[in-house]
N, C-alpha and C positions, 0 to 999 in steps of 0.2 A: 504494500500500500504506500502511495506517495505521501510526502509531507502535506501537500495540498489537500489530498483526500482525507488525511487524518485531521487536519485543521477544520475542514468542512464538517466532518463527522462530530468533532468536539463541539462546534458551534450549533449543530443540529440537536445536540443533547439538551439545549436550553428550551427546546420545543416540547410541549406536552405530548405524551405518548398517544398514538392513534386510538381513536374510538370507533372508527368505521373505515370501510374500504375507500371512501372518498377522502378521508383524512390521510390514509396511506398514499393515495394517488397524489394529493396535494404535496405531501412531504417529498415524494419522489420527484415531482415536477420542480419543486424549489431547490432540492439538492442538486439535481442535474443542471438546472439553470445557473446555479452558483458555480458549479464545476466548469461549465462551458465558458462562463464569463471570465473566470480566473485564468483559464487557458488562453483566452484571447488578449488579455492585457499584458503589459510589459512585465516580464518575470520579476523585476525588482519590487513589484507591488504585491506579489503572491502571498507574502507573510502578513499583510495588513489585516486587521479585524474587519469583519463584514460591515460593521457600523461605519467604519471609515471608508471602505470601498464603495458603499452605496451612495456616497456623496460625490463620487467621481463620475463624470458624464459618460466616459467611454465604458467603464464597468457597468454602469446603470443601464445603458442602452443594450449591452449584450445580455444583461440579466433579464430585462423586459422581453427581449427577443426569445431567450431561452424559456421563459414562462409561457409566452405565446405558443411556441412550438410544442411544449409539453402539454398544454391545455388542448391544442388542436389534436395531437395524437391521442390523448385520453378521450376526448369527445368522439373521435372517429372510431376508436376501438370499442366504445360502449354503445354506439348508435349507428347502425348501417345507413341511416338516412343522410348522414353527413357526406357531402360531395367534395367540398373544398373549404379551406379556412384562409382568411386574409387579415393582415393587421394593417392599421392605418393610424394616422395622427389626426387629432382634432384641429390642429393649426399647422401652418407652414413652419413655424418656429416654436416648438414646445418648450423652449428654455426661457428662463427669466431674463429679460433684457433691461431690467431696472437698475442693475448694478448691485443688487442685494446678493447675498450668498446663494449659490446654486440650489434651487429648490425644485427638483423635477416632480412631475406628476407620476405617481405610482401606477396609475390606471393603465391597463393593457386593453386597447380597443381592438376588437375582432369582429369581422363579418364571417358568419358561418353559413355557407351555401348548403341548403338541405333540399331533399326531395320534397319533404313536407314537414313543417314544424310539429313536434309532438310535445305533449305535456311531460313525458318522461325526460326528454332532452332538456326542456326548460328547468325541470327540477334538478337534474344533474348539474346544470350550469350554476344554478343558485347555490347548491350545496358546495360545489367546487370553489365558487367565489368566497363563500364564508370561510372555508378551510384554508385557502391560500391567503386570504386577508389576515386571518388569525396568525398564521405563521410569519407573514411579512411584518406584522406589528411586533412579534416576538424578536425578530432579527434586526429590525430597523432602529434608527435613532429615535429618541423620544419625540422629535418633532412630527413623526408619523404615527404616534400612538393613537391618534383619534380617527384614523382612516376607517371608513365603514365598508368600503368595497375596493377590490383590486381589479376586477374584471368588468369590462363593459362589452357585452357580447350581444350582437344583433343577429337574429336568424333571418336569412333571406332565401327566396326561392328563385328558381331559374326563370319563372314567369316575371318576377319583379326585376330581374336583371335584364330580360328582353325589353320590358316596358320602361327601364331606367327609373324605376319607382323608388322613392325614399333613399335610404342608404345604399341600396343595390346599385344606384346610379354611379357610385364611386368606382365600381369595377370597370367602367368605361371612361373614367376620368383621364384626361390627357395631362393635366397639370400636376395632380397629386394622386396617382393611382396607388391603391393599397398593395402591400407586398404579400405575395403568396407564401403561406406558412406550411400548408398541407394540402394535398400531397406534395412532397418535395419534387418528384420527377413529373414531367408532363406539362 
């Protein structure tokens, strides 16, 4: 086991033990996202605490992408109606330009293309959001202790994409198209 993996394992011990399969999935998603983000940043920062790393823009962006990818894979594995998953930003510049300390938005915005939205998928999303949010609060700096949600997931259908209706219209955006998160190939 590498030092980085050991460090992540130790940090994850601060999180309450799982109470459900969704809690287990959330813990796996967050652990894998942290590992992926650590591997992407400059090795001189690998030893830093997660509360310090999360304030770094580069690490934070990789972390959010890792969470998006893990959530996408988890949703697709648990509901065969999922066709594709895309991440997007709610503004062209999600960073604070006021000159204040960097204060990123923890929210991961996803569009989930489905054959048909189901109540089961909506319930899974709500449960996963609660579980990931609880773990992010446990890992994050005190300034994020009050967050209530980490995931902003909108279910869209192929018909909505064809009609360019609502958020589904983002898939045909020229200026700020969403990034395909799942499936990776194709």
